[in-house]
NULUM-325172 format. One record per atom (N, C-alpha, C): residue in one letter; x, y, z. Coordinates in steps of 0.001 Angstrom, whole numbers, plus 524288, in hexadecimal, padded with zeros to 5 digits. Layout:
BEGIN
AXYZ;...
//
This chain:
BEGIN
M850AE7F9088002B;M84DA97FD9C8015E;M848527FDC17FF03;W844858000F80139;W83F5A8007D7FF09;W83F2D8058D7FBD7;V83CA1805207F724;V83B8F809877F430;V8364680A8E7F361;L833AE80F027F46D;L82E5D80FB07F3BB;L82DA2813047EEEF;R829A7812407EB7C;R82874816367E72E;R822C4815157E57C;D820F68189C7E282;D81BA5817EC7E04B;D81CCE813727DCDF;A81875810A87DCB0;A8183180BCF7D8A9;A815E980EA97D343;G8181D80C177CEF8;G8161880DCD7CA22;G814308098F7C6C9;E8124980A6F7C1E7;E8102D8064F7BE5B;E81410802547BE3B;Q81923803A67BDDF;Q81D477FFAD7BD29;Q81DB47FB9D7C174;D81AF77FCF47C5E9;D81AE17F9357CACB;D815D37F63E7CAE4;A812487F7467C75D;A80CF87F4827C7AE;A80DDD7EE227C7AD;A810D77EC4D7C4D9;A8111A7E6447C449;A8137E7E4647C9A9;R816EF7E7397CB5A;R819927E4DA7D0B6;R815A17E5287D4EF;I812D77E9B17D520;I80EDC7EA807D8F5;I80AC77E60F7D829;A809037E5667D386;A804E87E1297D2B9;A806EE7DB967D43C;A80BFF7DB1C7D300;A80E457D5D47D4FB;A80E547D5F07DAD3;L80FE47D9F17DDB9;L80F557D9267E334;L809D77D8377E545;E806517DAC27E280;E800897DA757E3E9;E7FF5C7D49D7E39B;S800EC7D1F87DFA5;S7FF677CBCE7DF44;S8026E7C9647E345;E806B27CAA87E52D;E809997C8037E901;E8073B7C8937EE60;I804D27CD147EF90;I803A17CE3F7F440;I7FD887CE317F5E3;F7FAA57CF737F24F;F7F52D7D0387F30B;F7F1D27CB7F7F064;P7EDDA7C9E07F2E5;P7EA967C5FC7F0B4;P7E6D17C7F77EC56;D7E6497CD597EC4B;D7E3697D0187E914;D7E6727D4B27E609;P7EA777D31E7E2EE;P7ED787D6D87E0AD;P7EBB67DA237DCE2;W7EE2F7DF317DC48;W7EC6B7E28A7D7EA;W7EF997E0857D389;T7ED9C7E1D27CF22;T7EFD67E0687CA0F;T7F40D7E49A7C8B3;E7F70F7E3207C553;E7FAF87E6C57C31E;E7F8977EB4C7C0B5;N7F3C87EA807BDC4;N7F1237EEAB7BB14;N7EEA47F2547BF37;G7ECC57EF477C3AE;G7E9EB7F2987C7E6;G7EE687F6657CACB;I7F2E57F4717CAE5;I7F7237F7737CD90;I7F8FC7FBFD7C9D4;R7F8AA7FAE87C433;R7F9EE7FF127C123;R7F60F8039D7C129;E7F12D801847C18E;E7ECD3805B97C226;E7ED2C808BE7C6B7;T7EEFD806307CB70;T7EF3B808E67D024;T7F3CB80CF57CFA1;L7F82980B9F7CD82;L7FCA980F157CCD6;L7FB12814497CA1D;C7F70F813677C677;C7F507817FD7C2F9;C7F16E81B827C634;Q7EFA8819A67CA0E;Q7EB0581CFE7CC8B;Q7ECF8821857CF74;N7EA00825AB7CF6C;N7EB5C82A677D272;N7E9B68286B7D89A;N7EB5B82B947DC08;N7EA9582AB87E17B;N7EBF4825467E34B;T7F00C823717E0CD;T7F2BA81E707E2B5;T7F80181EBA7E37C;A7FA5E81BF27E74D;A7FFB681C237E7AC;A801A0816717E7E0;V80531814557E498;V8072280F387E519;V80CCE80F8D7E5F3;I80E4480D947EA2F;I813E880DFC7EBF0;I81602808977ECC2;G81AFD8081C7EAA1;G81DA6803077EACC;G8229A803A57EEA8;V823CE7FF477F07E;V828AF7FF077F3A8;V82C387FA9C7F0F7;W830C77FC257EFD5;W834C27F8AF7ED19;W838F07F7877F0D4;K83AE17F26F7F085;K83F787F0C17F33A;K843117EDE27EF50;D847D57EFD07EE88;D84BE57ED867EAFD;D849557ED2B7E557;G8466D7F14F7E3D8;G8448B7F2C97DF0A;G83FDA7EF777DD98;K83DCF7EC867E174;K838D67E9897E01C;K8344C7EB667E386;L82FF27EC2F7E151;L82BA77ED9F7E3D3;L829DA7E9E17E855;A82A1C7EBD17ED81;A828E77E8C47F1BC;A823A17E9E67F3D8;G820F57EDC77F29F;G81BA47EED37F486;G819D87F4347F1D8;Y814B37F5357F393;Y812397F99D7F143;Y80D397FB217F50A;V80BFD7FFCE7F41A;V806F7801C27F6E5;V803E8804397F2C0;I7FE58803647F29D;I7FB54806BD7EF0B;I7F77F809947F238;L7F78480F097F192;L7F47A812347F4DB;L7F094815FE7F123;Y7EC05815947F266;Y7E8388189D7EFB7;Y7E6BE81D237F381;Y7E5F68216D7F192;Y7E447825E87F4E3;Y7E04582A177F239;V7DC9A82C3E7F56C;V7D91682FDC7F308;V7D824833947F7DA;L7D9428384E7F686;L7D8BF83CF87FA29;L7DC4783C177FF07;D7D9F083B3C8031B;D7DDAE83A5E807E9;D7DDA9834A380986;E7DBE08317F806C2;E7DBB782B6C80866;E7DF2A82834804A0;G7E1AE8243D806DB;G7E47A82026803F4;G7E30581B4A8056B;E7E3F4817A28016E;E7E2B38124380233;E7E78480EEB80075;I7EA0780C25803C2;I7EE2080891802B6;I7EB2F803D47FFCB;A7EBFC803737FAE1;A7E9927FF227F7D3;A7EC657FA0B7F85C;R7F1967FAB27F863;R7F4DD7F60A7F85E;R7FA1D7F7EB7FAFD;I7FC4D7F4827FDEC;I801B37F54E80046;I803C87EFD58004E;A808787EE947FE2E;A80A337E97D7FD9A;A80FED7E98F7FD23;V812577E5517FF73;V817CD7E4487FF65;V818D97DE677FE1E;D81C377DD557FAF8;D81D667D8137F977;D81FBC7D4CA7FE56;A81E677CFF27FE04;A81FD67CC7F802C8;A825407CD17804F2;Q8292D7CD948012E;Q82E7A7CD87802EB;Q830097D2B680573;N82D5A7D68280463;N82EA87DBA880748;N82ABF7DDDD80B92;R8275A7DA3280D72;R823807DB388117A;R8270F7DBD581699;R825217DE85819F4;R827687DF8181F8B;R82CC87E22B81F3E;Q82D2B7E52581BB4;Q832D77E78081AFA;Q8322F7EDBC81A2E;G82D597EF9A81A75;G82C6E7F56C81AB9;G82A257F7348163A;A829097F4678119B;A827847F66180CBD;A822397F87280D69;A81E827F5B281026;A819157F75B81055;A819667FC76813C6;G81C907FD6081748;G81CE8801A581A88;G81ECF8066281796;L8220380590813C3;L82429809B181035;L81FCE80B2980CEA;L81D318071580AD4;L818BE808C4806AF;L8143F80C8B80A72;F8138780AA080F0F;F80F2180DB981208;F811808135A8136E;E8160A81391814A1;E818B28190D815BA;E8187581C3A8109C;R8190D81A9880BD7;R8183881D1680723;R812DB81E848064F;V80ECC81AC9807E8;V8097281C208075F;V80832820CA80AF9;L80A1D8215B80F64;L80988825BB812E2;L80B9382AAE8100E;E8104D82A7E80DB9;E8120B82EFD80ACC;E80E89831118069E;V80C4C82D2D80377;V8086C82E5B7FF69;V803848308A8020B;C8021582E6880608;C7FD44830C980934;C7FE1C8363680AA2;G80325837B080CEF;G8043F83CC080E20;G8048B84049809A0;D806A383E74805EF;D807598419D800A5;D80249843687FDE8;R7FE5D83F6D7FEE7;R7F8F6840257FBE5;R7F4EC8419F80062;G7F5EE842EC80473;G7F1CD84448807DB;G7EE6583FD480993;I7EFAA83B3F809A4;I7EC4C8369C80B68;I7ECDA8368D81107;E7E829836AA8134E;E7E77C836C8818B2;E7E5D08313481BB8;R7E3ED82E288187B;R7E1F28286781A26;R7E3458246D8162A;L7E6208202A81887;L7E6B881B86814E3;L7E32481747816EA;M7E1BC81415812C8;M7DE2880FA3813BD;M7E09580B28810CA;L7DED08061F8128F;L7DFF2801CD80F8F;L7DC5E7FD0B81183;E7DC287F8CC80E61;E7D9F87F42681021;E7DE2E7EFBE8100C;V7DDB37EC2781379;V7E13F7E7DE8143E;V7DE557E2C581578;R7DFBE7DE2B812E3;R7DD497D9F6813E9;R7DD977D8BF81A7F;E7D93A7D6A481C56;E7D9667D5C182202;E7DD407D20D8242D;S7DEA77CE2082011;S7E2C87CA3C821D8;S7E8537CC3C821AE;N7E8D17D08881F8E;N7EE787D24481EAD;N7F0387D58982378;E7F1BD7D26482771;E7F3127D46F82CA8;E7F7EC7D7D082C36;A7FBDD7D5EF82889;A800B67D88582854;A7FFE27DE39825F2;A7FCB97DE3D82219;A7FB757E38F81FAC;A7F8357E762823E0;I7F4D97E5498269A;I7F1FB7E83282A80;I7F5327EA3A82F1B;A7F93B7E71483097;A7FD007E86983472;A800347ECCD83286;F801F37EC8082D40;F805167F0A082B33;F802107F59382A3F;Y7FCFD7F595828E9;Y7F9EF7FA878289D;Y7F9257FCE082E1A;R7F8117F941831C7;R7F77D7FB7783744;R7FC7F7FEA0838FE;K801157FBE983731;K806237FE2F838DA;K806E6803A2836A0;C8047C8042B831C9;C8046C808E682ECD;C8003E80C918305A;G7FD2680B4D8340F;G7F9EE80F4B83666;G7F38080E6783441;F7F27F80A9C831A1;F7ED5B8093982FDE;F7EA9980723834A6;T7E4BD808B98342F;T7E1A980630837E6;T7DD458031A834D8;R7DAD17FF6E83749;R7D6A47FBE98351C;R7D1FC7FFCA83539;D7CF358004483044;D7CA568033A82FE4;D7C55D7FF6682F5C;G7C5E57FA8482DD0;G7C1AD7F74B82C7E;G7C36A7F2D482973;V7BEF67F0548279C;V7C02E7EB5F82432;V7BC237EB9781FDD;R7BE2E7EAB981B57;R7BAA67E90E8162B;R7BA507E37F815B2;R7B5D67E1AB81670;R7B4C97DC4E816A3;R7B5347DA27810B6;G7B80F7D58780FF2;G7B8367D39980B49;G7BB097D63E80701;Y7BE277D9EB807AE;Y7C00C7DDD280480;Y7C4067DB3F8005D;Y7C76D7D7728021F;Y7CAE97D4A47FF00;Y7C8427CFCA7FCE3;E7CA667CE4D7F810;E7C7AA7C9847F583;E7CB027C4B17F5CD;K7D0B57C5327F447;K7D3517C0CB7F3CE;K7D7737C0977F7DE;P7D6AC7BE097FC9F;P7D1BE7BBB77FE08;P7CE547BFAA80040;K7C9697BE3E8019F;K7C5647C1BF80348;K7C7577C334808E4;E7C7887C7C780A22;E7C8E57C9A080F15;E7C7317CFAE81056;D7C6A07D0C5814C7;D7C6027D5F181701;D7CA6A7D98E81628;A7C9097DEC6815C6;A7CD8C7E28C815D2;A7CD2B7E5F081A7C;V7D1417E6FB81CEE;V7D1E47EA7E82135;V7D2D77EF5781EF8;L7CFC67F38682075;L7D0007F90481F03;L7D3137FB9B82303;M7D6E97FEA7820EF;M7DB1A8012B824E9;M7DBFB806EA822A3;S7DD1680A45825E1;S7DE6280F878247E;S7E25681264827DE;R7E40181630826A8;R7E7C38195D82923;R7E7B481EC0827C4;E7E77D8228282BC4;E7E7CF8281582B1E;E7ED5B8297B829B8;I7EE5882CEE82667;I7F33482EFC824E7;I7F3F58344D82754;V7F6D4834AF82B7E;V7F8858399E82DA1;V7FDE683A7282DF2;G8005F83E0D82B54;G8060B83F5C82BFF;G8097883A9F829B7;A8073F8387E824EA;A809BD8341C8227D;A80F1C835138210E;Q810798395281FD2;Q815CF83ABD81E48;Q819FE839D082269;S8183E83ADD82716;S81BB383A6082BE7;S81C668349A82CDC;E819458313C82AED;E81A1282B9682D01;E81DCB8285E828A7;V81EA682B10824CC;V821AF82854820A5;V8276E8282582123;L8298C823DB82115;L82F33822FE821B4;L831C78244381C95;E8368F8253281C92;E839858269C81772;E83A1C821398144C;V8388F821BD80F64;V839AC81D1E80BE5;V83B9281F59806DB;R83E5D81B478043B;R8405281CB67FEB9;R83B6981D0C7FAFC;W83AA18217F7F89B;W836018223D7F545;W83871823D57F00C;Q83620821437EBCE;Q8374E8226C7E702;Q832CC823767E3BF;R832A3827A47E07F;R82E228293D7DD61;R82F228281E7D7F4;
//
């Protein structure tokens, strides 16, 4: 069973380890710790069998939010973890009055782009040369949040 909960400082090392496994430009453990301490940030983890399987980092200001990271480890992909994380993001948006979500994604990351489209995101444009390792364009995507609470499925949530 999946368990969702807010990530805390005790989760920083594992999040950083997942960063290193998943991304060519991983955030450091110190960077994760700093993010966890920031206001207007939500860091949510999904656990399976007591192990962190994925996480999402959401920044928000006023009525806009940005998904800075969403990641699931290789052995837990395509099992619904990212969908659960996104559903929780919608709940957070509803709770905080966020009306629009934005994100950037590597142009070559077709699986992520397909996932975001399935979640209601549309392509807004391209940021040329945005990523460094390797050099690549970013696809800019966004989604309006209307009635986010009604879209959320029931999940096991621990505070």
